[in-house]
TIMI-2910 file (N, C-alpha, C, CB; in pm, 1 decimal, decimal comma, always signed):
<rs>
+----------+----------+----------+----------+----------+----------+----------+----------+----------+----------+----------+----------+------+
!      n_x !      n_y !      n_z !     ca_x !     ca_y !     ca_z !      c_x !      c_y !      c_z !     cb_x !     cb_y !     cb_z ! resn !
+----------+----------+----------+----------+----------+----------+----------+----------+----------+----------+----------+----------+------+
!   +487,9 !  +4032,1 !  +5016,9 !   +501,5 !  +3969,9 !  +5155,3 !   +521,7 !  +4078,8 !  +5245,6 !   +618,8 !  +3866,6 !  +5169,1 !  Unk !
!   +582,5 !  +4197,8 !  +5227,5 !   +602,4 !  +4312,7 !  +5308,0 !   +461,5 !  +4352,2 !  +5382,1 !   +658,9 !  +4431,3 !  +5214,8 !  Unk !
!   +373,4 !  +4371,0 !  +5274,0 !   +237,9 !  +4403,5 !  +5338,9 !   +179,0 !  +4308,5 !  +5436,0 !   +138,5 !  +4418,8 !  +5237,2 !  Unk !
!   +188,0 !  +4177,8 !  +5397,5 !   +134,9 !  +4078,1 !  +5488,6 !   +198,4 !  +4095,6 !  +5627,5 !   +160,3 !  +3935,3 !  +5433,7 !  Unk !
!   +332,7 !  +4097,5 !  +5629,2 !   +407,4 !  +4122,7 !  +5757,4 !   +378,3 !  +4238,0 !  +5829,3 !   +541,1 !  +4127,6 !  +5736,8 !  Unk !
!   +355,7 !  +4338,4 !  +5755,4 !   +335,9 !  +4479,0 !  +5836,2 !   +181,1 !  +4490,3 !  +5886,4 !   +372,6 !  +4620,0 !  +5729,3 !  Unk !
!   +102,6 !  +4409,0 !  +5812,8 !    -39,5 !  +4410,8 !  +5863,2 !   -116,4 !  +4278,0 !  +5901,0 !   -117,9 !  +4474,8 !  +5760,7 !  Unk !
!    -17,5 !  +4190,8 !  +5957,6 !    -62,8 !  +4036,7 !  +5984,6 !   -177,4 !  +4025,9 !  +6093,5 !    +69,5 !  +3944,3 !  +6041,2 !  Unk !
!   -175,5 !  +4118,6 !  +6182,7 !   -289,7 !  +4110,9 !  +6283,3 !   -402,2 !  +4155,3 !  +6230,9 !   -270,0 !  +4183,4 !  +6403,4 !  Unk !
!   -408,3 !  +4259,5 !  +6146,5 !   -529,9 !  +4313,1 !  +6093,7 !   -603,3 !  +4197,4 !  +5989,6 !   -491,2 !  +4457,3 !  +6015,2 !  Unk !
!   -501,8 !  +4144,9 !  +5902,3 !   -553,2 !  +4066,9 !  +5829,3 !   -610,9 !  +3937,2 !  +5891,1 !   -468,0 !  +4049,7 !  +5741,8 !  Unk !
!   -521,8 !  +3888,4 !  +6002,3 !   -592,3 !  +3774,6 !  +6075,7 !   -728,7 !  +3803,5 !  +6137,4 !   -505,3 !  +3727,3 !  +6186,4 !  Unk !
!   -747,5 !  +3912,7 !  +6188,5 !   -879,6 !  +3949,3 !  +6251,4 !   -991,9 !  +3944,6 !  +6141,4 !   -872,2 !  +4098,5 !  +6318,9 !  Unk !
!   -962,9 !  +3991,8 !  +6016,1 !  -1059,7 !  +3982,8 !  +5904,7 !  -1092,2 !  +3846,2 !  +5885,8 !  -1009,5 !  +4041,1 !  +5776,3 !  Unk !
!   -979,0 !  +3766,3 !  +5850,8 !  -1011,2 !  +3614,0 !  +5827,6 !  -1096,9 !  +3546,6 !  +5929,9 !   -883,2 !  +3533,2 !  +5822,5 !  Unk !
!  -1054,3 !  +3578,7 !  +6067,6 !  -1115,2 !  +3513,1 !  +6182,1 !  -1281,1 !  +3551,2 !  +6171,8 !  -1038,6 !  +3569,7 !  +6329,7 !  Unk !
!  -1288,7 !  +3684,5 !  +6158,4 !  -1428,6 !  +3742,6 !  +6151,0 !  -1501,0 !  +3670,8 !  +6049,7 !  -1431,6 !  +3894,0 !  +6118,5 !  Unk !
!  -1470,2 !  +3665,4 !  +5907,0 !  -1506,8 !  +3594,6 !  +5800,2 !  -1552,0 !  +3465,3 !  +5838,7 !  -1406,7 !  +3588,0 !  +5709,7 !  Unk !
!  -1444,2 !  +3378,9 !  +5878,9 !  -1503,6 !  +3240,7 !  +5921,0 !  -1608,2 !  +3234,2 !  +6006,1 !  -1413,9 !  +3161,9 !  +5980,9 !  Unk !
!  -1610,5 !  +3321,8 !  +6105,0 !  -1734,1 !  +3306,7 !  +6200,8 !  -1851,0 !  +3359,0 !  +6149,3 !  -1716,5 !  +3372,3 !  +6330,9 !  Unk !
!  -1853,1 !  +3460,1 !  +6035,8 !  -1974,9 !  +3499,8 !  +5990,5 !  -2041,5 !  +3382,2 !  +5896,5 !  -1955,3 !  +3635,1 !  +5916,6 !  Unk !
!  -1931,2 !  +3339,4 !  +5800,6 !  -1972,8 !  +3220,5 !  +5708,9 !  -2022,3 !  +3117,8 !  +5789,5 !  -1859,0 !  +3162,5 !  +5622,7 !  Unk !
!  -1969,4 !  +3066,8 !  +5901,8 !  -2032,3 !  +2947,4 !  +5997,3 !  -2142,8 !  +2976,5 !  +6022,4 !  -1974,5 !  +2916,2 !  +6125,6 !  Unk !
!  -2183,8 !  +3090,0 !  +6067,8 !  -2310,5 !  +3139,4 !  +6137,6 !  -2440,3 !  +3153,5 !  +6028,5 !  -2275,2 !  +3293,1 !  +6209,3 !  Unk !
!  -2389,8 !  +3224,5 !  +5924,7 !  -2491,7 !  +3245,6 !  +5808,0 !  -2530,9 !  +3147,5 !  +5706,7 !  -2449,2 !  +3344,1 !  +5733,5 !  Unk !
!  -2418,3 !  +3080,6 !  +5681,1 !  -2437,5 !  +2978,3 !  +5572,8 !  -2490,4 !  +2835,7 !  +5619,8 !  -2301,7 !  +2958,6 !  +5501,4 !  Unk !
!  -2609,6 !  +2822,2 !  +5590,1 !  -2677,2 !  +2672,3 !  +5628,0 !  -2617,3 !  +2554,0 !  +5550,2 !  -2842,1 !  +2668,6 !  +5592,5 !  Unk !
!  -2617,1 !  +2462,1 !  +5616,1 !  -2579,1 !  +2331,1 !  +5577,1 !  -2442,5 !  +2302,1 !  +5555,8 !  -2641,0 !  +2298,6 !  +5468,7 !  Unk !
!  -2337,6 !  +2374,2 !  +5611,7 !  -2220,0 !  +2344,2 !  +5608,2 !  -2167,8 !  +2216,5 !  +5693,6 !  -2163,9 !  +2455,8 !  +5638,3 !  Unk !
!  -2095,0 !  +2151,7 !  +5641,1 !  -2035,9 !  +2032,2 !  +5729,8 !  -1972,3 !  +2080,6 !  +5837,3 !  -1936,9 !  +1942,3 !  +5661,0 !  Unk !
!  -1996,3 !  +1990,5 !  +5957,4 !  -1938,3 !  +2028,6 !  +6095,1 !  -1777,5 !  +2018,5 !  +6069,5 !  -1994,6 !  +1918,1 !  +6226,3 !  Unk !
!  -1740,3 !  +1915,6 !  +5998,1 !  -1598,7 !  +1896,2 !  +5979,0 !  -1526,1 !  +2016,1 !  +5905,4 !  -1579,3 !  +1767,8 !  +5900,9 !  Unk !
!  -1602,9 !  +2079,1 !  +5812,2 !  -1547,7 !  +2202,4 !  +5734,0 !  -1531,8 !  +2319,1 !  +5839,2 !  -1653,6 !  +2250,5 !  +5606,5 !  Unk !
!  -1629,3 !  +2336,8 !  +5917,1 !  -1627,6 !  +2434,6 !  +6013,9 !  -1526,6 !  +2426,1 !  +6103,7 !  -1737,4 !  +2438,7 !  +6078,0 !  Unk !
!  -1497,3 !  +2293,3 !  +6175,2 !  -1389,8 !  +2275,7 !  +6263,5 !  -1250,0 !  +2276,0 !  +6192,3 !  -1411,6 !  +2148,9 !  +6337,6 !  Unk !
!  -1241,9 !  +2241,6 !  +6075,3 !  -1111,6 !  +2267,1 !  +6006,6 !  -1082,7 !  +2404,4 !  +5992,4 !  -1106,0 !  +2208,2 !  +5875,2 !  Unk !
!  -1183,1 !  +2490,6 !  +5941,2 !  -1146,7 !  +2622,3 !  +5940,5 !  -1111,1 !  +2695,9 !  +6055,1 !  -1233,5 !  +2681,9 !  +5889,7 !  Unk !
!  -1174,7 !  +2648,7 !  +6171,2 !  -1129,2 !  +2700,4 !  +6314,2 !  -1012,6 !  +2658,7 !  +6341,4 !  -1209,2 !  +2662,3 !  +6427,0 !  Unk !
!   -961,9 !  +2544,3 !  +6316,4 !   -822,8 !  +2496,7 !  +6351,8 !   -722,4 !  +2570,9 !  +6269,5 !   -805,6 !  +2342,2 !  +6328,3 !  Unk !
!   -743,1 !  +2606,1 !  +6137,9 !   -665,6 !  +2672,6 !  +6054,6 !   -644,7 !  +2824,8 !  +6116,0 !   -730,6 !  +2666,0 !  +5913,5 !  Unk !
!   -771,3 !  +2861,9 !  +6159,8 !   -756,8 !  +3017,8 !  +6199,6 !   -670,1 !  +3020,7 !  +6334,2 !   -917,1 !  +3096,0 !  +6227,9 !  Unk !
!   -681,4 !  +2921,1 !  +6406,9 !   -592,7 !  +2900,9 !  +6527,1 !   -457,2 !  +2904,9 !  +6512,6 !   -614,4 !  +2785,0 !  +6585,2 !  Unk !
!   -422,6 !  +2805,4 !  +6415,2 !   -290,8 !  +2798,3 !  +6359,2 !   -227,7 !  +2928,8 !  +6296,2 !   -295,1 !  +2695,9 !  +6258,6 !  Unk !
!   -301,2 !  +2989,5 !  +6225,0 !   -269,2 !  +3131,4 !  +6174,5 !   -244,7 !  +3227,1 !  +6273,2 !   -374,0 !  +3185,8 !  +6094,9 !  Unk !
!   -336,6 !  +3209,5 !  +6396,7 !   -303,2 !  +3305,5 !  +6500,5 !   -177,1 !  +3293,6 !  +6576,5 !   -402,0 !  +3305,0 !  +6591,2 !  Unk !
!   -120,2 !  +3171,2 !  +6573,9 !    +16,7 !  +3143,3 !  +6618,0 !   +122,1 !  +3190,8 !  +6543,5 !    +37,5 !  +3015,3 !  +6628,3 !  Unk !
!   +110,2 !  +3176,9 !  +6422,3 !   +209,8 !  +3230,9 !  +6308,7 !   +201,5 !  +3401,3 !  +6311,3 !   +157,3 !  +3165,3 !  +6141,2 !  Unk !
!    +91,4 !  +3462,8 !  +6341,3 !    +72,9 !  +3605,7 !  +6375,5 !   +133,0 !  +3636,9 !  +6485,3 !    -55,3 !  +3646,2 !  +6388,9 !  Unk !
!   +120,0 !  +3581,1 !  +6584,9 !   +192,2 !  +3610,3 !  +6701,3 !   +322,8 !  +3609,0 !  +6688,7 !   +163,8 !  +3533,8 !  +6797,0 !  Unk !
!   +389,3 !  +3508,1 !  +6611,6 !   +539,3 !  +3511,1 !  +6614,2 !   +593,8 !  +3618,9 !  +6539,2 !   +597,8 !  +3388,2 !  +6562,9 !  Unk !
!   +505,9 !  +3655,0 !  +6441,0 !   +550,7 !  +3758,7 !  +6338,6 !   +546,8 !  +3899,4 !  +6438,8 !   +433,7 !  +3765,3 !  +6187,1 !  Unk !
!   +451,9 !  +3923,4 !  +6499,6 !   +448,2 !  +4054,4 !  +6584,6 !   +539,9 !  +4019,2 !  +6700,5 !   +290,8 !  +4099,9 !  +6639,4 !  Unk !
!   +575,9 !  +3916,8 !  +6759,6 !   +683,4 !  +3904,1 !  +6855,4 !   +832,3 !  +3932,0 !  +6808,6 !   +676,2 !  +3769,2 !  +6906,6 !  Unk !
!   +847,7 !  +3910,2 !  +6671,0 !   +973,5 !  +3928,4 !  +6617,4 !   +990,8 !  +4073,8 !  +6581,7 !   +994,1 !  +3839,4 !  +6501,5 !  Unk !
!   +873,4 !  +4143,1 !  +6547,1 !   +877,9 !  +4281,8 !  +6499,4 !   +901,3 !  +4375,5 !  +6646,4 !   +723,0 !  +4320,3 !  +6409,2 !  Unk !
!   +855,0 !  +4312,8 !  +6762,0 !   +866,3 !  +4392,3 !  +6878,2 !  +1000,7 !  +4376,7 !  +6914,7 !   +772,6 !  +4357,5 !  +6987,8 !  Unk !
!  +1072,1 !  +4245,8 !  +6905,8 !  +1201,0 !  +4220,1 !  +6954,4 !  +1316,2 !  +4307,2 !  +6867,4 !  +1223,6 !  +4060,5 !  +6946,4 !  Unk !
!  +1276,9 !  +4317,6 !  +6724,2 !  +1360,6 !  +4391,5 !  +6663,2 !  +1340,9 !  +4534,2 !  +6679,8 !  +1360,9 !  +4357,4 !  +6541,6 !  Unk !
!  +1245,6 !  +4602,5 !  +6717,4 !  +1213,0 !  +4727,6 !  +6766,0 !  +1289,1 !  +4762,9 !  +6889,9 !  +1073,0 !  +4734,5 !  +6788,7 !  Unk !
!  +1285,8 !  +4650,6 !  +6979,4 !  +1345,0 !  +4678,0 !  +7125,0 !  +1514,9 !  +4662,7 !  +7105,6 !  +1276,9 !  +4550,9 !  +7250,6 !  Unk !
!  +1548,1 !  +4592,1 !  +7019,6 !  +1711,5 !  +4572,8 !  +6991,5 !  +1761,7 !  +4711,4 !  +6932,0 !  +1747,8 !  +4438,4 !  +6870,0 !  Unk !
!  +1670,9 !  +4785,9 !  +6847,5 !  +1728,1 !  +4905,3 !  +6775,0 !  +1701,1 !  +5021,9 !  +6848,5 !  +1674,9 !  +4923,2 !  +6636,5 !  Unk !
!  +1620,6 !  +5013,9 !  +6975,1 !  +1593,7 !  +5119,5 !  +7053,0 !  +1712,8 !  +5177,9 !  +7133,2 !  +1491,1 !  +5081,3 !  +7136,4 !  Unk !
!  +1744,2 !  +5289,5 !  +7126,6 !  +1883,0 !  +5339,1 !  +7183,9 !  +1840,8 !  +5361,7 !  +7332,5 !  +1949,3 !  +5489,3 !  +7105,5 !  Unk !
!  +1719,2 !  +5334,1 !  +7374,3 !  +1698,8 !  +5346,9 !  +7543,5 !  +1717,7 !  +5220,0 !  +7624,0 !  +1545,8 !  +5394,6 !  +7582,5 !  Unk !
!  +1708,9 !  +5089,3 !  +7540,5 !  +1725,7 !  +4972,2 !  +7609,8 !  +1860,1 !  +4898,5 !  +7566,1 !  +1603,0 !  +4887,1 !  +7588,2 !  Unk !
!  +1924,5 !  +4845,6 !  +7681,7 !  +2052,1 !  +4759,6 !  +7647,2 !  +1998,2 !  +4641,2 !  +7562,4 !  +2135,0 !  +4700,9 !  +7788,5 !  Unk !
!  +2083,9 !  +4579,7 !  +7480,9 !  +2058,4 !  +4468,8 !  +7423,6 !  +2021,8 !  +4349,1 !  +7521,8 !  +2167,1 !  +4443,7 !  +7343,9 !  Unk !
!  +2076,1 !  +4334,5 !  +7623,4 !  +2045,2 !  +4218,0 !  +7715,7 !  +1906,9 !  +4246,9 !  +7790,7 !  +2168,9 !  +4197,1 !  +7826,7 !  Unk !
!  +1847,7 !  +4367,2 !  +7771,4 !  +1721,3 !  +4355,9 !  +7819,2 !  +1613,2 !  +4278,9 !  +7732,4 !  +1680,8 !  +4485,1 !  +7843,7 !  Unk !
!  +1655,0 !  +4253,6 !  +7618,3 !  +1548,6 !  +4206,8 !  +7515,4 !  +1538,4 !  +4052,4 !  +7548,2 !  +1595,2 !  +4237,3 !  +7346,2 !  Unk !
!  +1648,6 !  +3994,9 !  +7570,5 !  +1654,5 !  +3843,1 !  +7590,1 !  +1575,8 !  +3784,7 !  +7714,8 !  +1804,1 !  +3801,8 !  +7605,5 !  Unk !
+----------+----------+----------+----------+----------+----------+----------+----------+----------+----------+----------+----------+------+
</rs>
């Protein structure tokens, strides 16, 4: 799980690119499947954003140059 949290943005970009490539190059895929995958990718993007926000907040709290009240 540490690898996924450390590289969540990179993994998300790979998955999003893979979904787009499959949707473009594979003929005959049902439209519902493509839309479902697009919705899943968007939902995953929200999770990735929250993970990155948490890492940024944790780094800001431990930073000696910022007071803890500047993070909130």
